[in-house]
mmCIF file of the C-alpha atoms, coordinates in Angstrom:
data_MODEL
# 
_entry.id   MODEL 
# 
loop_
_atom_site.group_PDB 
_atom_site.id 
_atom_site.type_symbol 
_atom_site.label_atom_id 
_atom_site.label_alt_id 
_atom_site.label_comp_id 
_atom_site.label_asym_id 
_atom_site.label_entity_id 
_atom_site.label_seq_id 
_atom_site.pdbx_PDB_ins_code 
_atom_site.Cartn_x 
_atom_site.Cartn_y 
_atom_site.Cartn_z 
_atom_site.occupancy 
_atom_site.B_iso_or_equiv 
_atom_site.pdbx_formal_charge 
_atom_site.auth_seq_id 
_atom_site.auth_comp_id 
_atom_site.auth_asym_id 
_atom_site.auth_atom_id 
_atom_site.pdbx_PDB_model_num 
ATOM 1   C CA . MET A 1 1   ? 206.079 9.957   -102.178 1.00 0.00 ? 1   MET A CA 1 
ATOM 2   C CA . ALA A 1 2   ? 208.773 7.326   -102.484 1.00 0.00 ? 2   ALA A CA 1 
ATOM 3   C CA . PRO A 1 3   ? 209.630 6.124   -105.994 1.00 0.00 ? 3   PRO A CA 1 
ATOM 4   C CA . ARG A 1 4   ? 207.707 3.059   -107.089 1.00 0.00 ? 4   ARG A CA 1 
ATOM 5   C CA . GLN A 1 5   ? 209.350 -0.107  -108.334 1.00 0.00 ? 5   GLN A CA 1 
ATOM 6   C CA . PRO A 1 6   ? 208.562 -0.921  -111.986 1.00 0.00 ? 6   PRO A CA 1 
ATOM 7   C CA . GLN A 1 7   ? 206.090 -3.696  -112.653 1.00 0.00 ? 7   GLN A CA 1 
ATOM 8   C CA . GLN A 1 8   ? 207.081 -6.832  -114.429 1.00 0.00 ? 8   GLN A CA 1 
ATOM 9   C CA . LEU A 1 9   ? 205.997 -7.501  -117.991 1.00 0.00 ? 9   LEU A CA 1 
ATOM 10  C CA . PRO A 1 10  ? 202.280 -8.392  -118.017 1.00 0.00 ? 10  PRO A CA 1 
ATOM 11  C CA . ALA A 1 11  ? 201.417 -12.025 -118.647 1.00 0.00 ? 11  ALA A CA 1 
ATOM 12  C CA . GLN A 1 12  ? 199.515 -11.125 -121.842 1.00 0.00 ? 12  GLN A CA 1 
ATOM 13  C CA . LEU A 1 13  ? 202.606 -9.510  -123.343 1.00 0.00 ? 13  LEU A CA 1 
ATOM 14  C CA . SER A 1 14  ? 205.086 -12.143 -122.183 1.00 0.00 ? 14  SER A CA 1 
ATOM 15  C CA . GLY A 1 15  ? 202.787 -14.839 -123.573 1.00 0.00 ? 15  GLY A CA 1 
ATOM 16  C CA . LEU A 1 16  ? 202.613 -13.020 -126.906 1.00 0.00 ? 16  LEU A CA 1 
ATOM 17  C CA . LEU A 1 17  ? 206.399 -12.846 -127.106 1.00 0.00 ? 17  LEU A CA 1 
ATOM 18  C CA . LYS A 1 18  ? 206.739 -16.538 -126.213 1.00 0.00 ? 18  LYS A CA 1 
ATOM 19  C CA . ARG A 1 19  ? 204.291 -17.539 -128.942 1.00 0.00 ? 19  ARG A CA 1 
ATOM 20  C CA . LEU A 1 20  ? 206.219 -15.519 -131.479 1.00 0.00 ? 20  LEU A CA 1 
ATOM 21  C CA . ARG A 1 21  ? 209.491 -17.102 -130.346 1.00 0.00 ? 21  ARG A CA 1 
ATOM 22  C CA . ARG A 1 22  ? 208.014 -20.604 -130.757 1.00 0.00 ? 22  ARG A CA 1 
ATOM 23  C CA . ARG A 1 23  ? 206.765 -19.816 -134.247 1.00 0.00 ? 23  ARG A CA 1 
ATOM 24  C CA . ILE A 1 24  ? 210.137 -18.485 -135.303 1.00 0.00 ? 24  ILE A CA 1 
ATOM 25  C CA . ARG A 1 25  ? 211.853 -21.626 -133.981 1.00 0.00 ? 25  ARG A CA 1 
ATOM 26  C CA . PHE A 1 26  ? 209.300 -23.799 -135.759 1.00 0.00 ? 26  PHE A CA 1 
ATOM 27  C CA . TYR A 1 27  ? 209.870 -21.892 -138.997 1.00 0.00 ? 27  TYR A CA 1 
ATOM 28  C CA . VAL A 1 28  ? 213.649 -22.278 -138.753 1.00 0.00 ? 28  VAL A CA 1 
ATOM 29  C CA . TRP A 1 29  ? 213.537 -26.023 -138.030 1.00 0.00 ? 29  TRP A CA 1 
ATOM 30  C CA . SER A 1 30  ? 210.868 -26.734 -140.643 1.00 0.00 ? 30  SER A CA 1 
ATOM 31  C CA . GLU A 1 31  ? 212.683 -24.822 -143.364 1.00 0.00 ? 31  GLU A CA 1 
ATOM 32  C CA . GLY A 1 32  ? 216.014 -26.477 -142.600 1.00 0.00 ? 32  GLY A CA 1 
ATOM 33  C CA . ILE A 1 33  ? 214.555 -29.985 -142.554 1.00 0.00 ? 33  ILE A CA 1 
ATOM 34  C CA . ALA A 1 34  ? 212.592 -29.352 -145.762 1.00 0.00 ? 34  ALA A CA 1 
ATOM 35  C CA . VAL A 1 35  ? 215.655 -28.078 -147.641 1.00 0.00 ? 35  VAL A CA 1 
ATOM 36  C CA . ALA A 1 36  ? 217.740 -30.979 -146.305 1.00 0.00 ? 36  ALA A CA 1 
ATOM 37  C CA . ALA A 1 37  ? 215.085 -33.422 -147.547 1.00 0.00 ? 37  ALA A CA 1 
ATOM 38  C CA . ILE A 1 38  ? 215.156 -31.762 -150.968 1.00 0.00 ? 38  ILE A CA 1 
ATOM 39  C CA . VAL A 1 39  ? 218.935 -32.111 -151.116 1.00 0.00 ? 39  VAL A CA 1 
ATOM 40  C CA . VAL A 1 40  ? 218.754 -35.779 -150.083 1.00 0.00 ? 40  VAL A CA 1 
ATOM 41  C CA . ALA A 1 41  ? 216.107 -36.536 -152.715 1.00 0.00 ? 41  ALA A CA 1 
ATOM 42  C CA . VAL A 1 42  ? 217.981 -34.704 -155.483 1.00 0.00 ? 42  VAL A CA 1 
ATOM 43  C CA . ALA A 1 43  ? 221.188 -36.496 -154.472 1.00 0.00 ? 43  ALA A CA 1 
ATOM 44  C CA . PHE A 1 44  ? 219.387 -39.851 -154.616 1.00 0.00 ? 44  PHE A CA 1 
ATOM 45  C CA . TRP A 1 45  ? 218.014 -39.291 -158.111 1.00 0.00 ? 45  TRP A CA 1 
ATOM 46  C CA . GLY A 1 46  ? 221.326 -37.858 -159.289 1.00 0.00 ? 46  GLY A CA 1 
ATOM 47  C CA . PHE A 1 47  ? 223.219 -40.846 -157.931 1.00 0.00 ? 47  PHE A CA 1 
ATOM 48  C CA . LEU A 1 48  ? 220.732 -43.245 -159.524 1.00 0.00 ? 48  LEU A CA 1 
ATOM 49  C CA . ALA A 1 49  ? 221.058 -41.577 -162.938 1.00 0.00 ? 49  ALA A CA 1 
ATOM 50  C CA . ILE A 1 50  ? 224.870 -41.386 -162.859 1.00 0.00 ? 50  ILE A CA 1 
ATOM 51  C CA . ASP A 1 51  ? 225.269 -44.911 -161.534 1.00 0.00 ? 51  ASP A CA 1 
ATOM 52  C CA . TRP A 1 52  ? 222.878 -46.454 -164.035 1.00 0.00 ? 52  TRP A CA 1 
ATOM 53  C CA . LEU A 1 53  ? 224.377 -44.628 -167.024 1.00 0.00 ? 53  LEU A CA 1 
ATOM 54  C CA . PHE A 1 54  ? 228.089 -44.855 -166.208 1.00 0.00 ? 54  PHE A CA 1 
ATOM 55  C CA . GLU A 1 55  ? 228.414 -47.467 -163.443 1.00 0.00 ? 55  GLU A CA 1 
ATOM 56  C CA . PRO A 1 56  ? 231.355 -45.649 -161.789 1.00 0.00 ? 56  PRO A CA 1 
ATOM 57  C CA . SER A 1 57  ? 233.860 -47.466 -159.665 1.00 0.00 ? 57  SER A CA 1 
ATOM 58  C CA . ARG A 1 58  ? 233.632 -47.732 -155.900 1.00 0.00 ? 58  ARG A CA 1 
ATOM 59  C CA . PRO A 1 59  ? 235.948 -44.764 -155.170 1.00 0.00 ? 59  PRO A CA 1 
ATOM 60  C CA . VAL A 1 60  ? 233.940 -42.519 -157.496 1.00 0.00 ? 60  VAL A CA 1 
ATOM 61  C CA . ARG A 1 61  ? 230.680 -43.552 -155.875 1.00 0.00 ? 61  ARG A CA 1 
ATOM 62  C CA . LEU A 1 62  ? 232.212 -42.935 -152.476 1.00 0.00 ? 62  LEU A CA 1 
ATOM 63  C CA . VAL A 1 63  ? 233.154 -39.397 -153.533 1.00 0.00 ? 63  VAL A CA 1 
ATOM 64  C CA . ILE A 1 64  ? 229.611 -38.757 -154.804 1.00 0.00 ? 64  ILE A CA 1 
ATOM 65  C CA . LEU A 1 65  ? 228.084 -39.930 -151.536 1.00 0.00 ? 65  LEU A CA 1 
ATOM 66  C CA . ALA A 1 66  ? 230.572 -37.879 -149.519 1.00 0.00 ? 66  ALA A CA 1 
ATOM 67  C CA . LEU A 1 67  ? 229.709 -34.738 -151.491 1.00 0.00 ? 67  LEU A CA 1 
ATOM 68  C CA . ALA A 1 68  ? 225.994 -35.363 -150.966 1.00 0.00 ? 68  ALA A CA 1 
ATOM 69  C CA . ALA A 1 69  ? 226.515 -35.866 -147.229 1.00 0.00 ? 69  ALA A CA 1 
ATOM 70  C CA . ALA A 1 70  ? 228.562 -32.663 -147.070 1.00 0.00 ? 70  ALA A CA 1 
ATOM 71  C CA . CYS A 1 71  ? 225.785 -30.723 -148.800 1.00 0.00 ? 71  CYS A CA 1 
ATOM 72  C CA . VAL A 1 72  ? 223.182 -32.035 -146.361 1.00 0.00 ? 72  VAL A CA 1 
ATOM 73  C CA . ALA A 1 73  ? 225.420 -31.214 -143.391 1.00 0.00 ? 73  ALA A CA 1 
ATOM 74  C CA . MET A 1 74  ? 226.019 -27.694 -144.698 1.00 0.00 ? 74  MET A CA 1 
ATOM 75  C CA . VAL A 1 75  ? 222.292 -27.102 -145.170 1.00 0.00 ? 75  VAL A CA 1 
ATOM 76  C CA . LEU A 1 76  ? 221.494 -28.301 -141.651 1.00 0.00 ? 76  LEU A CA 1 
ATOM 77  C CA . TYR A 1 77  ? 224.253 -26.159 -140.177 1.00 0.00 ? 77  TYR A CA 1 
ATOM 78  C CA . ARG A 1 78  ? 223.402 -22.962 -142.044 1.00 0.00 ? 78  ARG A CA 1 
ATOM 79  C CA . LEU A 1 79  ? 219.597 -23.204 -141.930 1.00 0.00 ? 79  LEU A CA 1 
ATOM 80  C CA . VAL A 1 80  ? 219.055 -24.924 -138.578 1.00 0.00 ? 80  VAL A CA 1 
ATOM 81  C CA . VAL A 1 81  ? 221.996 -25.010 -136.179 1.00 0.00 ? 81  VAL A CA 1 
ATOM 82  C CA . ARG A 1 82  ? 223.405 -21.553 -136.785 1.00 0.00 ? 82  ARG A CA 1 
ATOM 83  C CA . ARG A 1 83  ? 220.008 -19.849 -136.774 1.00 0.00 ? 83  ARG A CA 1 
ATOM 84  C CA . ALA A 1 84  ? 218.539 -21.905 -133.931 1.00 0.00 ? 84  ALA A CA 1 
ATOM 85  C CA . LEU A 1 85  ? 221.373 -20.837 -131.636 1.00 0.00 ? 85  LEU A CA 1 
ATOM 86  C CA . VAL A 1 86  ? 220.676 -17.146 -132.182 1.00 0.00 ? 86  VAL A CA 1 
ATOM 87  C CA . PRO A 1 87  ? 219.058 -15.776 -128.984 1.00 0.00 ? 87  PRO A CA 1 
ATOM 88  C CA . LEU A 1 88  ? 215.670 -14.157 -129.472 1.00 0.00 ? 88  LEU A CA 1 
ATOM 89  C CA . HIS A 1 89  ? 215.519 -11.463 -126.836 1.00 0.00 ? 89  HIS A CA 1 
ATOM 90  C CA . GLU A 1 90  ? 212.225 -9.938  -125.819 1.00 0.00 ? 90  GLU A CA 1 
ATOM 91  C CA . THR A 1 91  ? 213.281 -6.551  -127.154 1.00 0.00 ? 91  THR A CA 1 
ATOM 92  C CA . THR A 1 92  ? 213.962 -8.034  -130.591 1.00 0.00 ? 92  THR A CA 1 
ATOM 93  C CA . LEU A 1 93  ? 210.620 -9.840  -130.616 1.00 0.00 ? 93  LEU A CA 1 
ATOM 94  C CA . ALA A 1 94  ? 208.819 -6.698  -129.517 1.00 0.00 ? 94  ALA A CA 1 
ATOM 95  C CA . LEU A 1 95  ? 210.477 -4.753  -132.328 1.00 0.00 ? 95  LEU A CA 1 
ATOM 96  C CA . LEU A 1 96  ? 209.304 -7.348  -134.865 1.00 0.00 ? 96  LEU A CA 1 
ATOM 97  C CA . LEU A 1 97  ? 205.742 -7.053  -133.600 1.00 0.00 ? 97  LEU A CA 1 
ATOM 98  C CA . GLU A 1 98  ? 205.911 -3.266  -133.637 1.00 0.00 ? 98  GLU A CA 1 
ATOM 99  C CA . ARG A 1 99  ? 207.050 -3.257  -137.254 1.00 0.00 ? 99  ARG A CA 1 
ATOM 100 C CA . ARG A 1 100 ? 204.349 -5.702  -138.325 1.00 0.00 ? 100 ARG A CA 1 
ATOM 101 C CA . PHE A 1 101 ? 201.504 -4.208  -136.277 1.00 0.00 ? 101 PHE A CA 1 
ATOM 102 C CA . GLY A 1 102 ? 201.723 -0.446  -136.338 1.00 0.00 ? 102 GLY A CA 1 
ATOM 103 C CA . LYS A 1 103 ? 198.738 -0.109  -134.000 1.00 0.00 ? 103 LYS A CA 1 
ATOM 104 C CA . PHE A 1 104 ? 201.038 -0.704  -131.028 1.00 0.00 ? 104 PHE A CA 1 
ATOM 105 C CA . HIS A 1 105 ? 202.511 2.766   -131.586 1.00 0.00 ? 105 HIS A CA 1 
ATOM 106 C CA . ASP A 1 106 ? 205.692 1.792   -129.708 1.00 0.00 ? 106 ASP A CA 1 
ATOM 107 C CA . SER A 1 107 ? 203.720 0.863   -126.588 1.00 0.00 ? 107 SER A CA 1 
ATOM 108 C CA . LEU A 1 108 ? 204.906 -2.757  -126.626 1.00 0.00 ? 108 LEU A CA 1 
ATOM 109 C CA . LEU A 1 109 ? 208.552 -1.894  -127.180 1.00 0.00 ? 109 LEU A CA 1 
ATOM 110 C CA . THR A 1 110 ? 208.438 0.772   -124.481 1.00 0.00 ? 110 THR A CA 1 
ATOM 111 C CA . THR A 1 111 ? 206.834 -1.597  -121.981 1.00 0.00 ? 111 THR A CA 1 
ATOM 112 C CA . VAL A 1 112 ? 209.332 -4.375  -122.655 1.00 0.00 ? 112 VAL A CA 1 
ATOM 113 C CA . ASP A 1 113 ? 212.278 -2.024  -122.517 1.00 0.00 ? 113 ASP A CA 1 
ATOM 114 C CA . ARG A 1 114 ? 211.134 -0.443  -119.263 1.00 0.00 ? 114 ARG A CA 1 
ATOM 115 C CA . ALA A 1 115 ? 210.533 -3.837  -117.627 1.00 0.00 ? 115 ALA A CA 1 
ATOM 116 C CA . GLN A 1 116 ? 214.043 -4.954  -118.560 1.00 0.00 ? 116 GLN A CA 1 
ATOM 117 C CA . ARG A 1 117 ? 215.817 -1.782  -117.452 1.00 0.00 ? 117 ARG A CA 1 
ATOM 118 C CA . GLY A 1 118 ? 214.145 -1.713  -114.046 1.00 0.00 ? 118 GLY A CA 1 
ATOM 119 C CA . GLY A 1 119 ? 214.926 1.043   -111.593 1.00 0.00 ? 119 GLY A CA 1 
ATOM 120 C CA . PRO A 1 120 ? 212.534 3.120   -109.485 1.00 0.00 ? 120 PRO A CA 1 
ATOM 121 C CA . GLU A 1 121 ? 209.869 5.320   -111.060 1.00 0.00 ? 121 GLU A CA 1 
ATOM 122 C CA . ASP A 1 122 ? 208.411 8.536   -109.724 1.00 0.00 ? 122 ASP A CA 1 
ATOM 123 C CA . ASP A 1 123 ? 204.673 9.122   -109.792 1.00 0.00 ? 123 ASP A CA 1 
ATOM 124 C CA . ILE A 1 124 ? 204.606 10.872  -113.154 1.00 0.00 ? 124 ILE A CA 1 
ATOM 125 C CA . GLU A 1 125 ? 206.818 8.306   -114.866 1.00 0.00 ? 125 GLU A CA 1 
ATOM 126 C CA . TRP A 1 126 ? 204.886 5.444   -113.272 1.00 0.00 ? 126 TRP A CA 1 
ATOM 127 C CA . ALA A 1 127 ? 201.589 6.842   -114.543 1.00 0.00 ? 127 ALA A CA 1 
ATOM 128 C CA . MET A 1 128 ? 202.938 7.258   -118.075 1.00 0.00 ? 128 MET A CA 1 
ATOM 129 C CA . ILE A 1 129 ? 204.445 3.763   -118.146 1.00 0.00 ? 129 ILE A CA 1 
ATOM 130 C CA . ASP A 1 130 ? 201.280 2.234   -116.701 1.00 0.00 ? 130 ASP A CA 1 
ATOM 131 C CA . ARG A 1 131 ? 199.134 3.894   -119.368 1.00 0.00 ? 131 ARG A CA 1 
ATOM 132 C CA . THR A 1 132 ? 201.538 2.686   -122.088 1.00 0.00 ? 132 THR A CA 1 
ATOM 133 C CA . ARG A 1 133 ? 201.438 -0.812  -120.591 1.00 0.00 ? 133 ARG A CA 1 
ATOM 134 C CA . GLN A 1 134 ? 197.652 -0.880  -120.652 1.00 0.00 ? 134 GLN A CA 1 
ATOM 135 C CA . THR A 1 135 ? 197.650 0.256   -124.281 1.00 0.00 ? 135 THR A CA 1 
ATOM 136 C CA . ALA A 1 136 ? 200.037 -2.554  -125.223 1.00 0.00 ? 136 ALA A CA 1 
ATOM 137 C CA . VAL A 1 137 ? 197.962 -5.159  -123.364 1.00 0.00 ? 137 VAL A CA 1 
ATOM 138 C CA . ALA A 1 138 ? 194.733 -4.001  -125.026 1.00 0.00 ? 138 ALA A CA 1 
ATOM 139 C CA . THR A 1 139 ? 196.349 -4.062  -128.473 1.00 0.00 ? 139 THR A CA 1 
ATOM 140 C CA . ALA A 1 140 ? 197.918 -7.496  -127.949 1.00 0.00 ? 140 ALA A CA 1 
ATOM 141 C CA . ARG A 1 141 ? 194.498 -9.142  -127.641 1.00 0.00 ? 141 ARG A CA 1 
ATOM 142 C CA . ASP A 1 142 ? 193.889 -8.783  -131.398 1.00 0.00 ? 142 ASP A CA 1 
ATOM 143 C CA . VAL A 1 143 ? 197.415 -9.671  -132.536 1.00 0.00 ? 143 VAL A CA 1 
ATOM 144 C CA . ARG A 1 144 ? 198.299 -12.966 -134.212 1.00 0.00 ? 144 ARG A CA 1 
ATOM 145 C CA . PRO A 1 145 ? 202.079 -13.448 -133.885 1.00 0.00 ? 145 PRO A CA 1 
ATOM 146 C CA . GLY A 1 146 ? 202.209 -15.899 -136.788 1.00 0.00 ? 146 GLY A CA 1 
ATOM 147 C CA . ARG A 1 147 ? 201.470 -13.048 -139.184 1.00 0.00 ? 147 ARG A CA 1 
ATOM 148 C CA . VAL A 1 148 ? 204.934 -11.656 -138.539 1.00 0.00 ? 148 VAL A CA 1 
ATOM 149 C CA . LEU A 1 149 ? 206.410 -14.432 -140.678 1.00 0.00 ? 149 LEU A CA 1 
ATOM 150 C CA . ASN A 1 150 ? 206.032 -15.037 -144.412 1.00 0.00 ? 150 ASN A CA 1 
ATOM 151 C CA . TRP A 1 151 ? 204.817 -18.624 -144.608 1.00 0.00 ? 151 TRP A CA 1 
ATOM 152 C CA . ALA A 1 152 ? 204.628 -18.899 -148.416 1.00 0.00 ? 152 ALA A CA 1 
ATOM 153 C CA . PRO A 1 153 ? 208.327 -19.795 -148.981 1.00 0.00 ? 153 PRO A CA 1 
ATOM 154 C CA . LEU A 1 154 ? 208.133 -22.429 -146.242 1.00 0.00 ? 154 LEU A CA 1 
ATOM 155 C CA . ARG A 1 155 ? 205.015 -23.993 -147.767 1.00 0.00 ? 155 ARG A CA 1 
ATOM 156 C CA . ASN A 1 156 ? 206.675 -24.138 -151.186 1.00 0.00 ? 156 ASN A CA 1 
ATOM 157 C CA . LYS A 1 157 ? 209.785 -25.807 -149.771 1.00 0.00 ? 157 LYS A CA 1 
ATOM 158 C CA . MET A 1 158 ? 207.775 -28.323 -147.774 1.00 0.00 ? 158 MET A CA 1 
ATOM 159 C CA . LEU A 1 159 ? 205.662 -29.130 -150.845 1.00 0.00 ? 159 LEU A CA 1 
ATOM 160 C CA . ALA A 1 160 ? 208.774 -29.652 -152.964 1.00 0.00 ? 160 ALA A CA 1 
ATOM 161 C CA . ALA A 1 161 ? 210.284 -31.852 -150.249 1.00 0.00 ? 161 ALA A CA 1 
ATOM 162 C CA . MET A 1 162 ? 207.124 -33.987 -150.030 1.00 0.00 ? 162 MET A CA 1 
ATOM 163 C CA . VAL A 1 163 ? 206.980 -34.406 -153.819 1.00 0.00 ? 163 VAL A CA 1 
ATOM 164 C CA . LEU A 1 164 ? 210.636 -35.397 -154.139 1.00 0.00 ? 164 LEU A CA 1 
ATOM 165 C CA . VAL A 1 165 ? 210.677 -37.695 -151.126 1.00 0.00 ? 165 VAL A CA 1 
ATOM 166 C CA . GLY A 1 166 ? 207.354 -39.150 -152.232 1.00 0.00 ? 166 GLY A CA 1 
ATOM 167 C CA . SER A 1 167 ? 208.815 -39.915 -155.653 1.00 0.00 ? 167 SER A CA 1 
ATOM 168 C CA . ILE A 1 168 ? 211.489 -42.015 -153.965 1.00 0.00 ? 168 ILE A CA 1 
ATOM 169 C CA . GLY A 1 169 ? 208.821 -43.855 -151.994 1.00 0.00 ? 169 GLY A CA 1 
ATOM 170 C CA . LEU A 1 170 ? 206.856 -44.388 -155.199 1.00 0.00 ? 170 LEU A CA 1 
ATOM 171 C CA . LEU A 1 171 ? 209.950 -45.881 -156.824 1.00 0.00 ? 171 LEU A CA 1 
ATOM 172 C CA . GLY A 1 172 ? 210.299 -48.262 -153.892 1.00 0.00 ? 172 GLY A CA 1 
ATOM 173 C CA . LEU A 1 173 ? 206.691 -49.380 -154.321 1.00 0.00 ? 173 LEU A CA 1 
ATOM 174 C CA . LEU A 1 174 ? 206.522 -49.689 -158.108 1.00 0.00 ? 174 LEU A CA 1 
ATOM 175 C CA . ALA A 1 175 ? 210.104 -50.772 -158.834 1.00 0.00 ? 175 ALA A CA 1 
ATOM 176 C CA . HIS A 1 176 ? 211.348 -52.241 -155.599 1.00 0.00 ? 176 HIS A CA 1 
ATOM 177 C CA . GLU A 1 177 ? 214.044 -54.296 -157.347 1.00 0.00 ? 177 GLU A CA 1 
ATOM 178 C CA . THR A 1 178 ? 215.554 -51.179 -158.917 1.00 0.00 ? 178 THR A CA 1 
ATOM 179 C CA . PHE A 1 179 ? 215.274 -49.325 -155.629 1.00 0.00 ? 179 PHE A CA 1 
ATOM 180 C CA . GLY A 1 180 ? 216.870 -52.155 -153.691 1.00 0.00 ? 180 GLY A CA 1 
ATOM 181 C CA . PHE A 1 181 ? 219.730 -52.546 -156.136 1.00 0.00 ? 181 PHE A CA 1 
ATOM 182 C CA . CYS A 1 182 ? 220.362 -48.798 -156.032 1.00 0.00 ? 182 CYS A CA 1 
ATOM 183 C CA . LEU A 1 183 ? 220.701 -49.036 -152.266 1.00 0.00 ? 183 LEU A CA 1 
ATOM 184 C CA . GLN A 1 184 ? 223.152 -51.893 -152.726 1.00 0.00 ? 184 GLN A CA 1 
ATOM 185 C CA . ARG A 1 185 ? 225.196 -49.742 -155.081 1.00 0.00 ? 185 ARG A CA 1 
ATOM 186 C CA . MET A 1 186 ? 225.158 -47.004 -152.446 1.00 0.00 ? 186 MET A CA 1 
ATOM 187 C CA . LEU A 1 187 ? 226.589 -49.549 -150.043 1.00 0.00 ? 187 LEU A CA 1 
ATOM 188 C CA . LEU A 1 188 ? 229.480 -49.797 -152.527 1.00 0.00 ? 188 LEU A CA 1 
ATOM 189 C CA . THR A 1 189 ? 228.815 -53.232 -153.935 1.00 0.00 ? 189 THR A CA 1 
ATOM 190 C CA . ASN A 1 190 ? 230.779 -54.057 -157.101 1.00 0.00 ? 190 ASN A CA 1 
ATOM 191 C CA . GLN A 1 191 ? 227.890 -55.851 -158.766 1.00 0.00 ? 191 GLN A CA 1 
ATOM 192 C CA . LEU A 1 192 ? 226.881 -54.122 -161.998 1.00 0.00 ? 192 LEU A CA 1 
ATOM 193 C CA . TRP A 1 193 ? 223.395 -53.184 -163.028 1.00 0.00 ? 193 TRP A CA 1 
ATOM 194 C CA . PRO A 1 194 ? 221.499 -56.022 -164.749 1.00 0.00 ? 194 PRO A CA 1 
ATOM 195 C CA . ARG A 1 195 ? 221.063 -55.287 -168.417 1.00 0.00 ? 195 ARG A CA 1 
ATOM 196 C CA . THR A 1 196 ? 218.451 -56.740 -170.780 1.00 0.00 ? 196 THR A CA 1 
ATOM 197 C CA . THR A 1 197 ? 219.527 -56.756 -174.427 1.00 0.00 ? 197 THR A CA 1 
ATOM 198 C CA . ARG A 1 198 ? 217.402 -57.849 -177.391 1.00 0.00 ? 198 ARG A CA 1 
ATOM 199 C CA . LEU A 1 199 ? 218.989 -58.447 -180.796 1.00 0.00 ? 199 LEU A CA 1 
ATOM 200 C CA . ALA A 1 200 ? 216.963 -58.363 -184.001 1.00 0.00 ? 200 ALA A CA 1 
ATOM 201 C CA . VAL A 1 201 ? 218.468 -59.561 -187.301 1.00 0.00 ? 201 VAL A CA 1 
ATOM 202 C CA . GLU A 1 202 ? 216.881 -58.772 -190.636 1.00 0.00 ? 202 GLU A CA 1 
ATOM 203 C CA . GLY A 1 203 ? 215.591 -61.815 -192.424 1.00 0.00 ? 203 GLY A CA 1 
ATOM 204 C CA . PHE A 1 204 ? 214.819 -63.725 -189.229 1.00 0.00 ? 204 PHE A CA 1 
ATOM 205 C CA . PRO A 1 205 ? 211.206 -63.288 -188.137 1.00 0.00 ? 205 PRO A CA 1 
ATOM 206 C CA . ALA A 1 206 ? 210.636 -63.034 -184.408 1.00 0.00 ? 206 ALA A CA 1 
ATOM 207 C CA . ASP A 1 207 ? 208.816 -66.389 -184.343 1.00 0.00 ? 207 ASP A CA 1 
ATOM 208 C CA . ALA A 1 208 ? 211.407 -68.209 -186.468 1.00 0.00 ? 208 ALA A CA 1 
ATOM 209 C CA . ASN A 1 209 ? 213.155 -71.130 -184.827 1.00 0.00 ? 209 ASN A CA 1 
ATOM 210 C CA . ARG A 1 210 ? 215.625 -72.244 -187.453 1.00 0.00 ? 210 ARG A CA 1 
ATOM 211 C CA . VAL A 1 211 ? 219.192 -71.936 -188.665 1.00 0.00 ? 211 VAL A CA 1 
ATOM 212 C CA . ARG A 1 212 ? 219.982 -69.807 -191.687 1.00 0.00 ? 212 ARG A CA 1 
ATOM 213 C CA . ARG A 1 213 ? 223.313 -69.888 -193.502 1.00 0.00 ? 213 ARG A CA 1 
ATOM 214 C CA . GLU A 1 214 ? 224.531 -66.777 -195.326 1.00 0.00 ? 214 GLU A CA 1 
ATOM 215 C CA . LYS A 1 215 ? 227.844 -65.740 -196.811 1.00 0.00 ? 215 LYS A CA 1 
ATOM 216 C CA . VAL A 1 216 ? 229.039 -62.553 -195.154 1.00 0.00 ? 216 VAL A CA 1 
ATOM 217 C CA . ALA A 1 217 ? 232.145 -60.698 -196.220 1.00 0.00 ? 217 ALA A CA 1 
ATOM 218 C CA . ARG A 1 218 ? 234.813 -59.954 -193.653 1.00 0.00 ? 218 ARG A CA 1 
ATOM 219 C CA . ASP A 1 219 ? 234.009 -56.799 -191.653 1.00 0.00 ? 219 ASP A CA 1 
ATOM 220 C CA . GLY A 1 220 ? 230.589 -56.842 -193.300 1.00 0.00 ? 220 GLY A CA 1 
# 
């Protein structure tokens, strides 16, 4: 008999690989955005503390903002752009599933590899590949591709990002004047922080409204 042409990857297996690819992309984008949000929030609180305590000049504030922007850009590049551009081939995805779910017993990887290599198959090879393909399809029905990934670190980062970003929103709600003035300082205004000073002198009660004359030595 003439050699048979290899079958394409079954829809159940290709769908499984596509779902895994989407989850990996989602993980990469979510982690990068969460870490970037953490950096932005930490930079905001750091800028607020430094600016309120020391009131640096405009050039110094500009350097601080530039460093914060550089950190955010670096995080987005390393955790999102660089990883998102990495191609996720079907063979790589199949290998990940094989390592996580040992019940495939290399049937998924063999099926994917054979579908990609192509070439004619004789009757014996076709029968072996077809049996392996059926085993992979039957096993794939009970596989959840999301279990390949460790979601705990992502949840922790997203929780930290929500807490830090939420604290900034809470500041805007409870102390909107402070929040607004901080934004003005970020826009490099030269206006200094408003200060409230209260002086208390011994011998003058708080409710006293009078003039008191005392002799005080020089430098006393």
